[in-house]
N, C-alpha and C positions, 0 to 999 in steps of 0.2 A: 503493500500499499505507499508505503513512504517512497519508491522507487517512483509511482506512478504521479504522486504528488509533484515530487522534483522534477517529472517529465513533462508537466502540464505547467507549471513555472516556467521552464526552459522553454518549453513550445510558446507560451504567452508571449515572453520577450523577443523570441526567435519570428513571431506573428507580426509585431509590432515594428521590429526593426526591418523586417523584410518589407511590409505597407509603407512604411515610410519612405524605404530607400526606392520602391515603384512610385511612389508620389512625386519626390524630389529630385531624386538622379536620375532616373528613367523615363521622367514627365509623364509617367501614366497613373493619372489620379484614380480612374475605375480599378485597374489591376492592385493598385495600394489600398483601396477600400476594399475590395474582395479578401486581400490578406488580412487587412485589420480585422474582418468579420471573423477571422479563423480562431480569435483569442476568447469569444465567449464559448465556440463550441467546444472546447477543450474544457469548459466549466460542467458542459453536461456530460461529456466524457467520463469525467471524475466522480460524478454525481450516481451517472450508471452503474460504473464499476463498483463503486461502494456500496451499492444499493445490491446489486448482484453478488457480490463477495458476502455480504450479510444473509442475504436471503438464503445463500446457499450453504448456511450453516457454520459461517465461521463466527467466532466468539469476538464480538466487538473491543476495539484497543483504542489507546488515545490516538492513535494515528486516523480512526475513523472519525474522530472528533475533529481532528487538524484538517481533515478533507474538507468537512462540513464547515471548518472556519474558511479556510482556504475560499471556497466557492462565496459564501458569506462576503469577505474582503473585495474578491474579485469583481464581485456585483456592484458594491457599493463605491470600491476604490476604481474599476478599471478605466471608466471613461476619463477620470482627472489623470490617472498615471499617462494613458495615450495620449492626451491634452497637452501634460507637462513634456512627453517624449518630444510631441510634433512641432512644439514652440522652440525648444532647444536644435531641431534636425533643421527647421524653416532657417533660423537664424546662423546654423553653420552652413547650410548647403544652397539655400536659396534667397539668401539677402534678407529674411524676416527679421524684424525688431530683436533685441537683446530680450532676455528673459529679464521681468520685473522681479525686483527681492522688495518683499512688503515689509514694512514696518511700521511701527505705532499702531493705529486703529486697523488699519488695512490688515495686519498681521493676526490681532485679534479677532478679526471676523472672519479670517481664513481657518483660525483656530476652532470657533463654532462651529464652522462649515465640515470642519472634519470631527467634531463631537459627534454630529448628526450622523454624518458617514458612519462612524463605529457603530452608533448606536443601530442603525440600518444593518451593517455588516453582523452584529452581534444580533440581531433579529432574523434576518436571513439564516443563519449558523444555527442558531434555537430552531428555528422552524424545520431545518434539516432535521437535526439530530432527534425531533421529538416526533418527524415523519418518519423516520428511520425506526426507531423504537416499536410505532405504531405498526409500520412495514412489516419487519420481523414478527413482532408479538410473542417474543420470548425473553422476558424481563432478565433473566439470569445471564443471555448472552448478550443483552446491551447496557447493562450497568456500566462500564465504563465508558459509554456514549453520554451518559448524563453527568460525568464529570466534567465536562466541558462547560457546561452552564454557568458554573460559579467564575469559571477563569474569563468567561464573556463579560461577566458582570465587573469584575474588578478591570477589564480592559477600558472598559466605557467608564467606568469611575476615574482612572488614570486622566483618560483623555479629557473628560469634564473637567477634572483638576488642572490640566495644563491650561485649557481654554480660561478658566477662571483667574488664574495667574496672570495669563498674558493679557486679560482684561483689566486686573489692577496694576499691575506691573508691565505695561506695552513695550514691545522691543525698539529699542533706541536704533534711531537712524545711525547710519555712518556719517562721519563728517563731511559734510559738503554734498551729500545726496538728500533730497528732499525727500519727505514722507507723503508719498501720493495718497495715500489713506486719512491724513490726518484731518478733522475738522477746520482748521485754520488752512490748510492747502487747498481745501474744496471752497472755501469761502472767498 
């Protein structure tokens, strides 16, 4: 199961890099979009393989819980990760604008958006875990799956604390760089 999770992670980044290469270096935006569309298919493959493995009689381990968490994170953060890579690829190879580093209130807002994404990822992962437990219907074999639920709660709490801390103590801008998100810069 761990090998499949690793293969899906590698496959995600290969699909993203291949899609961006097709889009910017080969000037084939449709091919690039098709290659980028492979990334979510990998989530379905991982989810199906996990369900088949458990349904076939396997005893759940933390690997199965990790697969559920991976799918949740991929669904919640996948678009943002692709956008992050796209901005950098466009800057490097297509004359696009340089990536902007958020500071001040813009950074705090980004932290809150990430906290919401993390909550979504945790909700998706919890739904997958509970769905797998119901699908298998053998509590003695799926007990380890339920152990992932408190971990998801801790991850959400940490991300929430991160957002609160940068709301109270905003990330300072570098000397000479304007804070594009502060109320003073917007007014």
